[in-house]
N, C-alpha and C positions, 0 to 999 in steps of 0.2 A: 233178848235184843236181836240175836241172830235169826230167830224164827220170824220176828217182825220184819226184818229186812227181806227174808225169803218170801213171805206172803206179799209184801209190798211189791217186790220185783215181779211176782207171778201176776199180781193185779195189773201192773203196768204192761206186762207182756200181753195180757188178755185184752186190755184196752187197745193196744196197737194192733192186735190180731183182728178185732172186730171192725176197726175203722171208725172215723169220726161220725158218719151218718148213722150207722147201725147202733153204735154206743149211745149216741144222743137220743135216738128213738127209744131204746130200751131204758135208758136213764129217765127219760120223760115219763114213761109208763110207770116205772117203779116209784119215782118221787111223787107223781100225781096220786097213785094209789095210797101211798103212805100218808101224804098230806090230807087226803079225804078221810081216811080212817081216823087219823089223829084229831081232825076237826070235829068229827061226829062224837068221838069218845069224850073229848074235852068239853064239848057243849053239854052232853048229858051229865057229866060229873059236876060241872060248875053251875049251870042254870036249870038243869033238869029237863030240857027240851032242845030240839034241833031247830035252828033258824035257817030255813032253806034259802032265804034271800041272801043272807051273809055267806052261806056256803057257795051259792052260785057266783057271788062276786070273787071269792077266793079261787074258785075253779077257773074263772075267766082270767084272773091275774096270772095264775100259774101257767095257763095255756099260752099266755103271751110271753112271759119272761123266762120260764124254766128252760125251754129248748136252747135259747141263746147262751144262757149260763153254762149249760152242760156242754154245748158245742165248743165254746172257748176254753173250758176246763180241759176237755179232751184234746183240743189243739195244743194247749200248753204242755200237757203230759207227753204228747207225741213228740213235740219239738225237743223237750228236755231229754227224752229217751234217745232220740236220734243223735243229739249232741253228745250224750254219754257214749253211745256206740262209736261215733266218729272219734271221740277223744280216746277211747280204748284202742281203736285201730291205730291212731297216731302214736300212742304210747308204745304199742307193740312194734310198729315200724321203726320208731326211734330207738328202741332197745336193739332191734336187729341191725340198724345202722351203726349203733355204737359197737356192737360185736364185730360188724364188718370192718369198721374203722380200726379197731384194736388189732384185728387180724392183718389189715393192710399195713399198719405201723410196724407190726412184728416182721412182716415180710420186707418192708423197707429197711428196717434196722438190719435184717439179715443180709439184704442186698448191699447196704453200705459196708457191712463187715466184710462181705465177699469182695467188694470193690477195693476196700482198704488193703486186704490181703493181696489182691491182684496187683495193686499199685506198688506195694512193698516188694513183691516178687519181681515185677518189671524193673523197679528201681535197682534192685540188686543185680539183676541179669544185665541191665544196660550200663549201669555205672561201672561195673568191673571192667569190661573191655574199653569203655570210654576213658576211664582213668589210665588204663594201660596205653592207649593211644596218646594221651596228653603227656604222660611220663616219658614215653619213648621218643616223642618228638622233641621234648625239652633236652633229653640226653643227646639226640642226634644233632640238635642245633648247637651243641657245645663242641662238636667235632669239626674237622676240616671239611668244608663243602664248597662246591661251586656256587656261583650266584643263583643259577637256575634251581639247583637242589635246595638252597636255603629258602628261596621264594616258595617252592612247593611245600616244604615243611612248615613254613610260616602259615601258609594257607590251610594245611591240615590242622595245625594247632588252633588257629582262630576258629575253624569250622567245628572242631571238637569242643572248644569252650562254648561256642554259640549253641551247639546241640545240647550241652549240659545245662545251660541257662534256660533254653526252651523247655527242656524236660522239667526243670525246677518250677517253671511257670505252670506246667500241666499238673504237677504234684500239688502245688499250692492252690490251684484252682479247685481241686478235689477237696483239699483241707478247708478252704474257705467255705465251700458249699456245706461241709459237715461241721463247720465252726470248731475245727480242731487245730488251727494253725497257731504256732507258738515260736518264740525265739530261743536260741541257744547261744547265750553270750559267753565267750571265752576270752582269756587274756591274749591280746594280739599285739604283735610288733607293728605299730601303725605305719611306720615308714616303709617297712618291708611290704606291707599290704598295698600302700600307695605305689610302690615300685612295680608290683605285679599288675596293678590297674593301669599304670602308665604303659607298660609293655604291650598289654593286650589291646588297649585303645589305639596305640600308635600303629599296630599291625592292622587293625580294622580300618583305620583311616587310609593307610598306605595302599590297601587293596583297591580303593577308589581314587587313588592319586590325590588325596586331600592332605592338607597340612594339619597336624595335631600339636597342640601346645597345652602344657599342664602348668598351672600356677598354684602355688601353695604358700601358706604362711611359714614363718621361721621359728615359731615358738610352740609347736604342738607337743603334747606329752608323748613320750616314746612308746608307751604301752597303754592301750585302752581295752575296755571290756566291750567286745563287739561280736555280733553274729556275722562273720565275714562272708559266709555263703549267701546270706540274704542281702547284705549290702552290695556285694559283687553283682548279684542278680539284678538289683535295681539299676546300678550304674551301667551294666551291660544293656539293659532294656533302653535306657536313655541314649547311650552311645549308638546302639543299633539303629534306633529311629533317626538319630542325627546323621549318620552316614547314609542311611537309606534315602533320605529326602534332601540330601545335599549333593549337587552335581559338581560344584567347583567352589573353591575358597578354603575355609579352615573351620576346625572344630576346637573349641577351648574347654578345658575342664579346670575350674578354680575351686580350691578347698579353703574354707575360712573357719576360724573358731570365733563364734560370736557370743559366747558366754562360758561359764565355768565348765559346762558339760554339753553345750550345744554346738553342732558343726553343720556347716552348709556345704553342699556339693553342687556347683553351678555348671551346667552343661549348656554351652552356647554354640549355635551353628549359623552358617550363612546360607541356609537352604531356602526352600520355597515358602516356608512359613505356614501358619494356620489362620484361616479367616476367623474374625471375632465371634461370629455366630456359632462357631464350632468349638470354641475353647471350653465351654461348660460341659461339653459332651464327651471329650476325648478320654476321660477317666472312667467312662461307663463300660461295663463288661461287654465284650464282642463289638465295640463301636469302632468304625473306621471312617476316616474323613470322607465326606461326600466327593464322588468322582468328578464333580464339576470343578472342585478346587484342587484335586489331587492329580498331578501329572503322571504319577506312577500307578500301575495296576495294583489294586489292593493286595497286600501280602500279609501273611500271618493270621493268627486267630483273633486278634483284637483284644487279647486278655492281658498283654504285658503291662500296659500302663495302669490298668485297674488293679492288678495284683501288686504292682510297685507302690501304688498309693496306699493300699491296705498294709503292706509291709512297713512303709514309712510311718504310718500312724501307730503300728505296733512298737516301733522304735521310739515312740514319744515325739514324733515330728510330723512332717507334712510333705506333700509334693505339689508344687504349684507351677504354672506355666505362664509366660508372657510371649506374645508373638505378634509380628506384623507381616501380613501377606506379601510375599515377594522379597522379604528382607531377612528372614530367619526366625528362629525360636530360641527361647531361653527357659530351661527347666531348672527349678530350684528345689533341691532335696534337703530337708533339714532333719537331723536325727539327734537323739540324746545318747551320749556315751560317757560313762564314768571312767576316771583314771584307774588303771589296775593297781592293786596293792604292790608295794615295792617287794621284789624278791631278793634273795640273798645273792644270787648271781645275776646281775643285770648290767647291761651296757648303758652307761650314762650318756644321754644326749642333751642334757640341760644346757641351754644357752648356745647351742651349736646349730648353725645354718645347715640345711639339707641341700646339697648341690646337685644339679643335673649335669652329669659328666659324660663326655665322649672319650672313650678309651680306644686308641688306635694301636692295635697290636696283632701280630699274625701267628705268634707261637701259643698254642693252646694252653700249655702249662702256665705261661706267664699271664694269660688272660684269666685263668682260674684263680690264681693267687691275687692278682690286682683287683679283679672284679669283686671277689669275696671280701677282701679287705675294705674296699671302698663302700660296699653295701653294708658291712658291719658297722661302719661309721655313720650309717643312716642316709647315704647318698643314693641317687638314682643313676644307674650306669647303662649307657648304650655302648655296644662294641662294634667297631669297624675293623675288618681284617685286611684292608688294602687302602691305598691313598684315595683312589677314586670313590670307594664306598664311604670313606670318611668325609669327603667333600659333599657328596650327595646327602648324607645324613645331617651334616652341619647346615645345609641350605634348607632342609625340611623342618628342623626343630631349633629350639632356642636352648643353648647350653651355657652353663656358668663357668665351665672349665674344660679344656681339651688337653688330654695326655697323649703325646705323640711319640711312638717308637721311631728311632732314627732310621733303621733299616727295614724296609717293607718290600713286598714282591714287585710293585710297579713303580714306586717312587720313594724318595727319602722323606723323613719327617720335616726336614728343612724345606723341601719342595712344597709340602702341604702348607707349612707356615707362611711361605712366601706367597702362595696363591690366595690364602685367606686374607693376609694383610693387604695385598693388592686390591682385592675385591672390596674390602672395607674402605680403603682410601678412595675408591671410585664410587662410594656410596651405594654399593649393592647390598651391604649388610648394615643394619642399624646398630649392631653391637658386636664387638669382638672380645671374647673372654680371654683370660690368660691362657697362653700356649706354653705348655711345659713339656720339655723333652724327656724321654725315657731312654736310657742307654745302659748297656752292660759293659761299655768300655771304661777305662780309667778316666776319672773326672778331669776334664780340662777346666780352664778358667771360665767361669760363668759368663764373662763378657764376650767370649768367643761365641757362645750359644746365642747371646742377645744380638750380636752383630748379624747372625744368620736367621733372625726372626723369632727366636724363642724368648719368652719372658723369664724362664727359669729352667732348671734341669734336675732330674732325679735319677739316681742310679738304680739299676735292676740287680737283684730282685727288690721290689718295692718294700721298704721297711717301714713299720708303723711310725716310729719316732720321726724319721725324715719326712714322711708324708704329712704328719700332723704339723710339723714345724713349717712346712711349705704352705699348707692351707692357712695356718695362722698368719704367715707373712702376707699372703695375697688377699685374705678375706678378713683379717684383723680380729680373729676370735680365738678364744681358748678352746682347745680340743683335748679331750681327756683320753688317756690310754684305756684300751678296752679291758684288759685284765681278765680275759674269759677263763683261761685254763691255769690251774695250779697243779703241778705234778711232781712226782719224786724223780729227780734227776739222778743219773749214775754217778758214782764217785769219780773224782778227778783222775785217779790212777787208772780206772777202767776206760775213761774217755781217751787217755793218752794213747791207748792201743788202737783207737779209731781216729787216727790223725788225718784220714782222708775226708772226714766230715767237718763242715764248718758249723761248730756248735753255736756260735754267736748268732748266726742267721737262723739256724734251725730252732733254737730255743725261743727266739723272739717271735718266730712264726707260730710256734706252739702256744706261747703265752697269749698271743693275739687271737688266734683262730682255733686252737684246740688240737689235741693229738689226732683225733679222727680226721681232721682236715689235712694234717701233715701226711697221714697214711694215704688219703685219697690222692693228694698231689703226687706222692711217690709212685702210686699205682699208675697214674696217668703218664708219668715220666717213663716207667718201665714199658708201657704200652707203645709210646711214640718213639722211643729211642731206636728200635730196630729200623724204622723207616728213615730216621735221621742218619743213622750209620750207613745205610744203603745209599742214600742220597750223597753222603760225603764220599764214599768209596767210588761211586760213579763219577762224581766231579773230579776226584783224583785221577781216575783213569783217563778222563778227557784231558786233564792237565798234562798227563804223561805223553799224550798224543799231540797236544797243542798247548804250548806254554802260555798262550793268551787266556786260557781258561782258568787261570789261578784265582780270579775273582770269585768264581763259582765255589771253589774249595773254601775260601775265606768266609763266604756267606753261609755255607753249611755249618762251618765251625762256630760262627757267631750264634746261630740258633741253638746249637748244643750247649754253648757256654751259658746262654741265658736260662735255658731249661734246667741245667745242672745247678746253677746258682740259686734258683727258686726253691730247690729242695735241700740245699746245704751240702751237695756233693762237691767238696772242695777240689779233690784231685781231678775229677772230670772237668770241672770248670777251668782249672789252670791249664790242663792239656789242650782243651778247646781254645782257650785264649791264645796260647802259643801258636796253635794251628791257624788262628784267624789273622795274625799280623804278618801278612805276606810281604810287607815292606822291609822286614828285617833281613839282614844280609845272609844269615844262615837258614832262612825259611825253606828255600828249595832243597837244601841238603837234608833238613830234618823232618820235612812234612810227612814223608812216608813212615818214618819211625813213630811220629806222633799219632798218626792215624792207626797204626798197628797197636800202639799202647792203649789208645782209646778203646779199640775193639776188644783188647785183652782184659781190661779191668773194669769196664762199666757195669757188667752184670754182677761181678763179685761185690763191688762197692754198693750197688743198689740192694743186693740181698743182705749185706751187712747192715745197711741203714734200716732196712725193713725189720730185721731182727731187733735192732736197737729200739725202734718205735714200738715193737710188740712188748717190750719189757718196761715201758714207762706208762 
């Protein structure tokens, strides 16, 4: 069979080599000769003679038909061979193309691997200092700062968060391109997450002098399984666009639970809006609104909304938009989130409203204790350190409750309450929440505080049971004790030797917020107390030179009393309280000794309390 194919191929090659005309002529001669010989032989064998007339007819027919037959046969063989050769070349080219494509895919895979390693390296190298910036700014924001310094740090913090989310978009763009993006859901304190979102969104809005309001339902589960990084990234993209394209007015974020595991985040602005013909395009990669409709110079890469939509779909939801040109836009993010399994140590928030609270306080230690306690109960907390800052924040946001320290650097809590009530009565405010006084002084009759504009009063340090009872009274809900920490307390006989410690306050603080928090609070007290003592001693020297400066001494003593009470340092609190009451007859005679006693014992008492906390 192989030999037949070989000779057949050689025959075809020979036909192609001779060409159609030469092969037709040669074929005609050969066939004519064979036909003539065959006719003569067959005639002799069958009839015994040759019929020349018949032979001449056969020769004439052959001369007419044979050349055409041979020519078309040759043409067919030639075309078939040429097709075979062309097909062979195509097969060879296809095989080479396949080899080239395999090589290109290998190179592309290697390039993708190199890009992935590069992005991982960049991620590590950039996130490390970025996290440091955000962490340090948060720490600095919890210290005493001027208004200008606080604004600078808020700008740094927002910029760092923005840079982190932009970087997340870039990383996700690479992962989407490689089809490797995935979610990492972890157990999340949902209200703590919302509190963080509220803080960053408020700061973003404030940078453009916009009003930000956050509305949320009252019945969310306290812990959900979420990829908080991805969810924050989507909300940041939506909020960033809202602030970018809104010149005046407000931005609202509303969170709803619309099913057993479905949640909606609705971002609404009063900006320039999006034309209808552009709505179907804005989620496309690298798309930016046509400059004819966009008052702003195009900014960004145009990938934020596209990536946000992809992430929303990964979360089992969607991202939609409704907009009217010139009236603003509304983006609706829906996600699926399951309730986290109950853990053994969990703060119960069932049936408890989450409040947006304005805390007005100027002593850092008191802020730390009160803010932590309120947030542990699932509330959102804004802090104002002066009366003017409190009024400005109140007019920019909507609060459910205002906690007012009585003594502030620029005005009293009563002055703030009077200003708020006056503006409310003049219809400048639509709503006036309960105003509750915070005081470290001995409790007076609550009616006295109400006559001065307060709705209620709480004593500092802020104790869980008193706070929960107050919230229950004003908001009509059962609030559960946190019960976070359970620890081994020292025997009573050992505590008796530490009579300068107020164990009732300290142990309630530990039960509520944990030993680690108590240690952190004491460390802050030890850090700030030298400044307080220096301020007190300077005020005392001024008083010695001018008796009218007694109020300065009392104010300094008041700060020390509140700070000491917050960590359970009873002796320091009592000495400071005696130093505060300048209206007493023996105050001027004893104030020097009281200050000297404070200076003598505060360090020893602090160290003893620190040692106690180390043993529990």
